[in-house]
N, C-alpha and C positions, 0 to 999 in steps of 0.2 A: 190382771186383777179384776174382779166384779165390779160392774158399774156401781152398784150400791156403795161399796166400800171406797171406791175411787172418788165419787160425789161427797161422801161423808169426810174424807181426808182433805179434799179441797176446800172444804169449809174453814179448816184451820180455826176452830173456836168461835167462829163468827156464827151470827144469826143468819138464817137463810134471807131474811128480808133485806140484810146489808149487801148481798152479793149482787154486783152489777156485771160481772163477765164471770164466765164458768167454762172451763176448758177440760174435757175428759176424753181426749183421744186416745185410741189404742187400748182401751179397756175392753171388757167383754160382757155384752148381754146375754143372760143365760137363756132368754127365749125369744130374743129378736125384738123385744120391746123396750122402751125407755123405762129405766128403773132407777129409783132412788131420787127422782126429782118431783116435788110437790108444788101445789098452789102457794106454799109460803115464799116462794122466790118471786115476790111481786116487782121487785127493782130490777130483775134480771134484763140485760139489754143485748148481750153478746152470749151465745150458746154455741159450743163447738163439741160435736160427737163423731169425729171422724174415724173410720174404720173400728167400729165397734159391734159389728154384726147386726146392725138393724134391719130388720125386714118391714118394719110399720112404724108410723107415728101416731098410731091411733091412742096411745097411752101418755102422749105428751100433755103435761098439765097446763093449765090456763096461765099464760105469760104476757099479761097486757102491755109490758113496755119492751118486749123483746123486738129488736130492730134487725138482727143479723143471726141467721141460723146456719151453721156448717154441718151438714150430714153427708159429705163425701165418702165415696169408697166403701158405701154399705150394700145392701141387697134389697133397697126399696124399690117396689115396682108400681105402686099407686097408693090410694087412700090419702091423698094430699088434702082433701077436703076438710079435715080436721084443722089444719092451719088456719084457716078463714076465721073459725070461731075462737081459738085458742091464742092465736098470735096476730091479732088484727092490725098491729102496727108495724108489721113486718116490712123492711125496706130492700133486704138482701138474702138471698136464698140460693145455697150451693147444693145442687143434687148431682153433680159430676161423679161418674163412677158408679152409678147405681144401676139398676135394672128397668129404667123406663124405656118402653119400646114403642109406644103409641102417643100421638098427640092429644088422644082423648083423655089421657092420664093427667094433662095438664089444664084441660078445661076448667077445672073446680078451683083454680088458684085466683079466685077473684078477690085479690088482696089489693085494695085501692092505692096502697102506698108502695107496692112493690115496683122497685126501679131496677134492681139487678137480679138476673137469674143465670146459674150455671148449670149446663147439661151435657158439656163434653165428656167423650168416653161413655155416654149413654148410648144404647142403639137407635133411640130417636134421633140423635144427631146426624145420622147417616141418610136419613130421608130426603128425598129430592125436595127442593125449595124449603129446606128445615128453617132456615133463618127467616124468610118472608112468612112462612105459615105461623111461626110462634109469635112474632110481632103482630100479627093479624088477630090471632088467638086471644093475646093478652096486650091490648093496646096501651096499658098503663105503664108497659116496660120502657126503659131507657136503653138497657144495656142487655145483650145476651152474650153470653160467653167473652164478656169483657169488651164488647164492641157495639156501637149503636147501629142504626139502620143504614147509615151512610158509611159504615166500615171503618169508623173512626174509634181509636181505642178509648177506654174509659180514662179520664184525666187522673193524674196522680193525687190530686187534692180530694179526688172522691174516693180512690182506692185506697189511700193509705192514711185515712182518718183515724183508725182504730190504731194502727201502728204508731202513730205520732202520740196519741194518748198515753200509749204504754211506753214509749221511748223518752218521753219528758219534752219540755220546752223545746221548739224548734230553734236551730241556731246554736245551741250549747256546745255540740260536737263541733261545729265549724269554729267557734271561739276557741276551743282547746286547742285545734289544729293551727289556729293561726298563732295562738301563744307558742306553740311548739316550734313552728317556723321561725318567729322572732328569736327564739331562744337559741336555736340552730344557726340562724344568721350572725347573732351576736358572738356565738362561740367561734364561728369561722373568721369573722372580723378580728377577734383577739387573738386567734392562732396566727394570722396573717401578720399582725403588728407585731407579735413576739418573733415570728420568723425574720420580719424585715429588720428589727432591732438585732436580732442575733447576726444576720448576714452583714449588717453596717459594722458592727463591733468587731466582726471577724476581719472584714476589710480594713478597718483602721489598724487593728493590730498587726496584720500582715505588711501594712505600709511602715508601721514603726519597726517592724523588724527587719524590712528590707534596708531601711535608713540605717539602723545599727550595723547591719552587714556591710553596707557601703563604707561607713565610717571607719569600720574595723579594717576593711581592704585598704582605704587610703592611709590608715595609720601603720599597716603593714608595709605599704610600698614607701612611705616617708621613712620608715625606719630602715628599709633596706637600702634606701639612697643615701641615708646619713651614714650608715654601716659602710657602705661602699666608699663614701668621701673619707671616712676616717681610715680605713684600709689604706686608701690611695695616699693619703697623707703620710701614714707610717711607712709605706714603702718609699716614698720620696725621701723622707728623713732618713732612713736606713741607707739608701743610695747616697745621699750626701755624706753621711758619716763614713761609709766605705772609701769615698774619694778622699776626704780629709786624710784618713789613716795611710792611704797610698802615697800621698804628698809627703807626709811626715817620714815615711819610710826613705823616700827617695832623698830627702834632705840629710837624714842621718847617713846615707851612704856616702853622699859628697863629703861630708864632714870626715869621715874616715879617710878618704883619700887625701 
């Protein structure tokens, strides 16, 4: 998409003076110049034009409140002096991945509020004593390629300010995570309670079943004993009756004689 059309679509029916941040990365400049951006963007603070084929910033309009300019991965080789007049309040400039070859190309960056400058993947960054030379050339700088002169990395509090503005109030995501963790813990506790209750119930039922089984065995044993006693008594009575019959027969025989 052409840069003019992309910028127009990013307005989303807003007035240019209402736009604070504008991102038009990966569109295309037809002649290597800034297109579709005008002086009407008086409130613009953040502008990103990454990989759009820019070779110059000479047509950048006056943006008095611009603080952060991202123009990495273009083919800019110089002409940075226009930034001093048109973006006097600039604090962060990303020129990484461009065609900056000489330190002299940076001499015109006399921006008094410039604190962060990114030049990695530019040819100039491969020069001997590159870091010391840039800090000496631009004494207002605090960070070069994300590090200060003592090789300390830029603090997150400074590097992530813009991201925090977009993401919402700090801590919201942490609160949501905490709530999710609490819900998960509650669910686990409930599952453990249910599981314990089930196991206890199963144990009680098994004990009751074992008790019933023991009682049945005792009843069966008692029944066997009683049956055996009854059978024994019956056999004893039968034997006595047979003995009585034999005596009667003997008596009858004596009478006959």
